[in-house]
LUMRO-644426 format. One line per 4 residues: number of its first residue (from 1); their letters; for each residue x, y negated, z of N, C-alpha, C. Coordinates in Angstrom, 3 decimals. Layout:
BEGIN
NUM> a> X:Y:Z:X:Y:Z:X:Y:Z | ...
END
This chain:
BEGIN
1> xxxx> -8.161:-5.326:-20.240:-9.338:-6.080:-19.895:-8.976:-6.979:-18.707 | -9.016:-8.299:-18.898:-8.583:-9.210:-17.839:-9.764:-9.741:-17.041 | -9.483:-10.073:-15.793:-10.481:-10.654:-14.901:-10.172:-12.146:-14.782 | -9.331:-12.510:-13.855:-8.882:-13.892:-13.725:-7.739:-13.958:-12.729
5> xxxx> -6.993:-15.029:-12.785:-5.900:-15.288:-11.851:-4.913:-14.136:-11.757 | -4.598:-13.516:-12.906:-3.570:-12.492:-12.955:-4.056:-11.065:-12.808 | -5.321:-10.862:-12.480:-5.856:-9.510:-12.295:-6.379:-8.974:-13.620 | -6.006:-7.738:-13.931:-6.527:-7.110:-15.142:-6.571:-5.600:-14.972
9> xxxx> -7.338:-4.965:-15.829:-7.487:-3.512:-15.838:-6.700:-2.982:-17.026 | -5.672:-2.176:-16.739:-4.844:-1.574:-17.779:-5.415:-0.192:-18.092 | -5.745:0.033:-19.348:-6.334:1.298:-19.774:-5.351:2.003:-20.693 | -4.952:3.220:-20.302:-4.088:4.031:-21.161:-4.503:5.503:-21.016
13> xxxx> -3.750:6.393:-21.621:-4.121:7.812:-21.600:-4.116:8.395:-20.191 | -3.268:7.867:-19.327:-3.162:8.384:-17.964:-4.334:7.958:-17.084 | -5.000:6.869:-17.437:-6.137:6.407:-16.639:-6.317:4.907:-16.730 | -7.076:4.377:-15.780:-7.374:2.946:-15.722:-6.843:2.415:-14.396
17> xxxx> -5.986:1.404:-14.473:-5.316:0.892:-13.287:-5.503:-0.613:-13.171 | -5.756:-1.082:-11.946:-5.816:-2.514:-11.686:-4.400:-3.028:-11.465 | -4.015:-4.041:-12.238:-2.703:-4.668:-12.122:-2.886:-6.146:-11.813 | -1.871:-6.694:-11.178:-1.863:-8.113:-10.843:-0.516:-8.684:-11.258
21> xxxx> -0.527:-9.649:-12.172:0.689:-10.323:-12.614:0.863:-11.604:-11.811 | 2.098:-11.840:-11.360:2.384:-13.048:-10.594:3.838:-13.448:-10.799 | 4.170:-14.605:-10.327:5.535:-15.109:-10.427:6.037:-15.360:-9.012 | 7.237:-14.801:-8.726:7.858:-15.003:-7.418:9.355:-15.219:-7.617
25> xxxx> 9.883:-16.232:-6.994:11.306:-16.583:-7.091:11.737:-16.718:-8.553 | 10.854:-17.299:-9.366:11.182:-17.543:-10.762:11.105:-16.327:-11.666 | 10.634:-15.207:-11.144:10.540:-13.989:-11.952:9.085:-13.563:-12.095 | 8.748:-13.040:-13.276:7.417:-12.468:-13.499:7.401:-11.057:-12.938
29> xxxx> 6.382:-10.752:-12.149:6.268:-9.434:-11.534:4.859:-8.909:-11.720 | 4.738:-7.584:-11.619:3.438:-6.927:-11.724:3.274:-5.990:-10.543 | 2.094:-6.012:-9.970:1.771:-5.175:-8.819:0.543:-4.348:-9.159 | 0.549:-3.077:-8.795:-0.588:-2.199:-9.054:-1.425:-2.071:-7.790
33> xxxx> -2.736:-2.226:-7.943:-3.636:-2.133:-6.798:-4.295:-0.766:-6.662 | -4.377:-0.012:-7.734:-4.989:1.304:-7.639:-5.703:1.698:-8.912 | -6.373:2.837:-8.836:-7.025:3.452:-9.982:-8.509:3.083:-9.998 | -9.003:2.751:-11.181:-10.433:2.526:-11.374:-11.117:3.885:-11.406
37> xxxx> -12.224:4.134:-10.792:-13.111:3.230:-10.048:-12.855:3.225:-8.544 | -11.808:3.876:-8.059:-11.559:3.952:-6.614:-11.392:2.580:-5.970 | -10.799:1.638:-6.671:-10.475:0.334:-6.106:-11.332:-0.772:-6.715 | -12.384:-0.393:-7.391:-13.189:-1.349:-8.145:-13.606:-2.549:-7.290
41> xxxx> -14.110:-2.319:-6.119:-14.606:-3.398:-5.270:-13.455:-4.140:-4.596 | -12.413:-3.433:-4.229:-11.313:-4.025:-3.469:-10.286:-4.769:-4.323 | -10.308:-4.630:-5.620:-9.267:-5.227:-6.467:-9.225:-6.741:-6.313 | -10.358:-7.396:-6.322:-10.374:-8.853:-6.184:-9.927:-9.285:-4.791
45> xxxx> -10.317:-8.541:-3.776:-9.866:-8.853:-2.414:-8.353:-8.686:-2.301 | -7.817:-7.630:-2.901:-6.370:-7.414:-2.873:-5.642:-8.527:-3.626 | -6.217:-8.977:-4.740:-5.621:-10.099:-5.475:-5.628:-11.355:-4.611 | -6.746:-11.598:-3.921:-6.855:-12.755:-3.031:-5.785:-12.681:-1.938
49> xxxx> -5.631:-11.506:-1.327:-4.628:-11.331:-0.273:-3.209:-11.546:-0.812 | -2.951:-11.046:-2.011:-1.628:-11.216:-2.624:-1.356:-12.694:-2.903 | -2.355:-13.408:-3.368:-2.180:-14.831:-3.643:-1.948:-15.620:-2.351 | -2.579:-15.201:-1.265:-2.346:-15.840:0.044:-0.902:-15.628:0.490
53> xxxx> -0.388:-14.413:0.282:1.010:-14.135:0.621:1.950:-15.017:-0.204 | 1.636:-15.165:-1.491:2.457:-16.008:-2.356:2.456:-17.461:-1.884 | 1.320:-17.940:-1.387:1.248:-19.304:-0.861:2.164:-19.474:0.350 | 2.372:-18.383:1.090:3.250:-18.408:2.262:4.676:-17.987:1.911
57> xxxx> 4.998:-17.983:0.613:6.326:-17.644:0.101:6.758:-16.230:0.492 | 5.822:-15.290:0.373:6.095:-13.873:0.640:5.785:-13.097:-0.637 | 6.711:-12.227:-1.047:6.494:-11.385:-2.217:5.491:-10.289:-1.851 | 4.312:-10.264:-2.477:3.300:-9.282:-2.091:3.723:-7.834:-2.323
61> xxxx> 4.509:-7.569:-3.361:4.957:-6.197:-3.623:5.919:-5.745:-2.525 | 6.824:-6.621:-2.120:7.762:-6.288:-1.048:7.016:-6.114:0.272 | 6.038:-6.954:0.510:5.217:-6.850:1.723:4.487:-5.510:1.761 | 3.968:-5.088:0.611:3.258:-3.809:0.517:4.215:-2.650:0.827
65> xxxx> 5.431:-2.707:0.271:6.425:-1.651:0.533:6.777:-1.586:2.010 | 7.011:-2.739:2.622:7.376:-2.777:4.038:6.236:-2.271:4.913 | 5.010:-2.645:4.571:3.854:-2.189:5.336:3.702:-0.679:5.245 | 3.865:-0.128:4.047:3.781:1.326:3.881:4.879:2.039:4.655
69> xxxx> 6.085:1.479:4.659:7.202:2.094:5.385:6.928:2.111:6.881 | 6.374:1.021:7.407:6.036:0.958:8.828:4.953:1.968:9.163 | 3.927:2.067:8.316:2.853:3.038:8.550:3.384:4.462:8.496 | 4.255:4.748:7.542:4.819:6.090:7.420:5.651:6.429:8.650
73> xxxx> 6.445:5.472:9.108:7.259:5.691:10.300:6.376:5.951:11.518 | 5.289:5.206:11.605:4.358:5.391:12.718:3.736:6.780:12.687 | 3.332:7.220:11.505:2.741:8.552:11.361:3.783:9.625:11.661 | 5.006:9.448:11.148:6.073:10.411:11.411:6.364:10.509:12.901
77> xxxx> 6.411:9.342:13.589:6.657:9.352:15.021:5.535:10.062:15.766 | 4.309:9.849:15.344:3.168:10.512:15.973:3.269:12.013:15.775 | 3.642:12.431:14.571:3.775:13.862:14.306:4.863:14.479:15.176 | 5.989:13.786:15.306:7.088:14.297:16.133:6.646:14.401:17.588
81> xxxx> 5.926:13.399:18.074:5.431:13.422:19.457:4.481:14.593:19.663 | 3.571:14.798:18.715:2.632:15.911:18.842:3.362:17.245:18.812 | 4.367:17.332:17.971:5.137:18.556:17.872:5.857:18.839:19.194 | 6.442:17.801:19.795:7.119:17.960:21.078:6.129:18.349:22.175
85> xxxx> 4.960:17.718:22.180:3.937:18.050:23.170:3.495:19.490:23.020 | 3.358:19.920:21.792:2.922:21.293:21.536:3.984:22.277:22.023 | 5.251:21.978:21.743:6.330:22.847:22.197:6.380:22.903:23.717 | 6.267:21.738:24.376:6.326:21.732:25.836:5.121:22.453:26.420
89> xxxx> 3.962:22.287:25.803:2.780:22.999:26.279:2.959:24.500:26.094 | 3.593:24.882:24.991:3.827:26.295:24.741:4.776:26.879:25.792 | 5.849:26.125:26.099:6.809:26.600:27.093:6.188:26.656:28.481 | 5.344:25.705:28.790:4.666:25.722:30.095:3.771:26.957:30.180
93> xxxx> 3.080:27.248:29.120:2.194:28.409:29.095:2.981:29.702:29.263 | 4.122:29.801:28.614:4.941:31.006:28.663:5.538:31.179:30.044 | 5.976:30.127:30.689:6.654:30.236:31.969:5.705:30.477:33.123 | 4.452:30.193:32.982:3.509:30.362:34.102:3.063:31.789:34.291
END
């Protein structure tokens, strides 16, 4: 079921997924935005954002991967910091 400007809903046995077809560096690519109905409202906004990235000569799928990697690293660093704080607090408690 297609919407417009490359956005469509792919329906198969596994579920319903919003996909976005685009062309970057001469290649046809497909990007998944999420599962219906979780992303129902955001799918068009995500398509708009992806098209803006394409206008700036940025691959939206690569941008999404890099953004997720940065967020994961940030969360991992926060977890490590909390773990260190907890250990130091534990040692302070034991030594007092």
